[in-house]
Every structure is written in structure tokens, then in C-alpha cells.
N, C-alpha and C positions, 0 to 999 in steps of 0.2 A: 363342160359346166360342172362344179361342183359346190358344195355347201361350205362355207366358213363360219364357225360360231364367234361371235362378237358381242361381249357382254350378257345379255340375256336373250339375244335372238340369232338365228340364222341368216345368214346373208348369201345371196348368190356369187360366186366367183366366174368371172367370165374369162374364156379362153383368150388369148392373144387374137386369134380370127374373130371370136365374137365381138371383141372390143373393137376390131377394125370395122364390121360391119355396123356396129353401134355408131360410131363417129360418121360411117359415111351416109347413114339414116339421117343424124342429126343435121349433118350438112347440107341434104337435100331438103330438108326442112325449112334450113336459113333461106338456101337459093329460091326456094317457091315464093318466097315474100319478099326478095331484094329488089328494091327499086329506088330511084332517087326520089326523096320525099318533097313536098312542097313546102317553101317558106313558112306559110301559114301553119301546118302541120308542126313543125318542129318547134315555133314560138310557143305552141299552145301544150307540147309534150315536152318542153325543156326540160324539166327535172327528171322525167323517166328517161329519155333518151342519153342523158349526161352522166346517169347514175349518181345523181345529185348527192354531194358529199361536202366534206369540209373544204376540199380541194377543188370543187367546182362550184362557182357560185350561180345563183339565180340571176335571171334579167333584171328583176327588181334591186337586188344587191349591186349588180353593174350600173344601174342607173343611179343609185345611192352613190357609189363610189365617184362615179362622173360629176355628179353634182358637187362633191365635196373638193374634189380637185380642180374644178373649174370656176366654183363659185355661181352657179347659174340656178334656176327654179327646175322644178321636178319634170315639168311638160318638156323644157328645152332639152335637158338631159335625156329623157325618154325619146324625141326626136333624133338626136344625135346618135345615142346608141343603137337603135332600131335601124337607122338608116345605113350605119357602117355595117351591120349585120347583112342588110339585103345587098349591099355592094359586094361584101365576102362570099356570102350563097352564090351569087352570079357568077362570081370568078371560080369559087369551087366547083360549081357544076361545069363550066367551060374549060376547066382544068381536067376533070376526069375525063373528058373525051380524048386529051392528050397524052394519058398516062400509060395507055394501053402498051406493052412492050417495052416501056423504060425500066431503069434499075429504081431499086429502093434499097434501105439500109436499116439495120438494128443492130444496136449495141446493148449486151447483157454481161454480167458478169457471172461466173460459174466457180464451183470448187475446183481449186487446181488439178484435181485427179480426172476431171471431165475430159473426155477426148472431143476436141472443136468439132472436128470432122465427122463424128458419129452422133452429137448432140441432136436429138429431136424436140418437140414441142418447142420451138423457137418464139412462139406469142404472136398475137395479131397486131400489135402496135408498132409499125414501122414509118419510115420518113422517105419520101421522094426527093430530098435534099441531103447528102452525105454529111454535111456539117450539121444539120439539124438533129442528127441521130445521136442520142446522148442515153447513158443506163439510168433508167429511174428504179428506186426501191431496190437496190443492187447492194450485195456483199462486197465490200471493198476491199476485204482480204482476198477474194478470188482472182481467178483471170479474167480480163477484160476482152471481151470478142466482139468483134463487128462484122456481121453478116451482111453479104451482098445479094440481092435476089431479083427476079423479075416480077413485074407486074402485069397480071393478066386480069383485065376487069371482070370476067365472069366470076372470079373468087374474091374480089373486093366486096366488104360491106359498104355500100353505097349510102346508106343513112349515116352509119357511124362516121365515115370518111367526110362527109360535107358538115356533119355537127362537128366535129374536132376542128374543122378549119373556120368555121365562122364563130367560135367562143372568143368573146372581146378578151379574153385575159391571156388565154394561150395559143390560140389559132395562128396567129402570126409567125409565132416562133418555132412551134413544132413541126410544121411542114408534115402533117401526118396523113399516112394512106393506112386504112385499116382494113385488114384481111378478115374474111368470116372463120368464124372458130371451127376447127379441124380440117381447113381446106389444105390441100397440098399445094407447094409453092414450089418453082424453080430455083435453087440457091447455086449460084456461081463460085462462090467460094467465102472463106472467112479469113479475117486478119487478127492475129493477136496482137494486142497494143500494150505500150507500156507508157501510160500518159497518152500522148498524142502522137508517139513514135510508133510505127507498124514495126513489129518484131519479126513477123512472119506470116506469109499469105499460104494458106493451104487449100488447094483446088477441090471442090466438092462435086459440081457439075451434077447433081441428083435432086430429087423431088423430097422435100422434108414438108411434114406437116407443121401447121402452126399451132 
């Protein structure tokens, strides 16, 4: 451990070993509270659970959107939106029990000089459907990589995965499985893509942190 001077303060610089210990500690903190939430809990805490932003609509906004699209009153729109979310919730919870050991995919872009086989910090947002894995917020000038990994439920963010799959706007499209931050996952391989064409498949067969 050493001290780094930044601005007008000194900050502690952790060694690589200390950084790994910190990540492991934070991971265990997440796992201790990792459980499938009730539907009522999700609705009551929707904005907090979805990191409410311009890209994530509140439930009220979903109701308003349905009203405008279908020319119905607020009560009917609310009932339809909530009923659909309940159905999606039941399906998402049932699906979790079938995901153990299955494959998942994540597509990212990186600078061209990054070695795909050695890249770490792959991110927590994956898809249990290969076709649904798309690069988001990516630099189109870099290389496009599609990683394939294994789902271990003990490492899945249960709340985040359920919430992502019942979002009325995006849940049906993204087929998301969300991992806990810093969790190690087993990565089978990575494909280097040129559009939809696979240019190269590189075996990894190793653990990588999200």
C-alpha cells in the first residue's frame, strides 16, 4: 500500500493483491443479500432498482404510453401494464431455475490493441440468448467481441435479472441475465466479429471477473 498525491489530498493506492481482496469483500457483501424479490417489492422500489434515468421509464410513464398508444383510460392502462408485468415476473422467476449451467453471451467493443483472450472486467450485463446480445454504449471504431460464458446461479444478481426481464419496454428484447459485480464467471471463448460474421474464435476456458 502506498500514498498517491492527487490535487490537494493524499489517497491510498492499493496493491493488486489488496484490490482483489477488496473485490472479494464487496462480492460477499452482495451475495449475503442476494435473493429473488417479491413483485410488490419491485413495484414499490422500481425507480431505485432500475437506476431510473432517461433510458428507463417509470411505471407511470409506461401506463401513460399505453394510454396514448391504445386510446384507453388510465385505469385500464394501469391494469394491463401491471398484469403483463406480473406474467413476466412469474416467467422470469421460473426461468431462473432453468438457467443453471446454461450458456450466456455478451458483445462489447474494445480498442483494437486489446487482447480479447486476456481482457478482464467483462461487465455484468449478459444475455441468455445469443441473438439478443448486442453492444451498448460502445465505440464503433474498435473491435467487436462476443464472449460466451457459463451461468452459475450463485453468481447471478437475482434482483437485477428479474427486474431487467419484466421491464415493459426492454425486457422482452434483451433476454438479460445480470451477474453480481466483481463475480468470477467461467468464460468458454470469444468471437471476433465483423458485422454478423465471425472472423475468429479464440478459446479462453478460464475464469474472468465481471
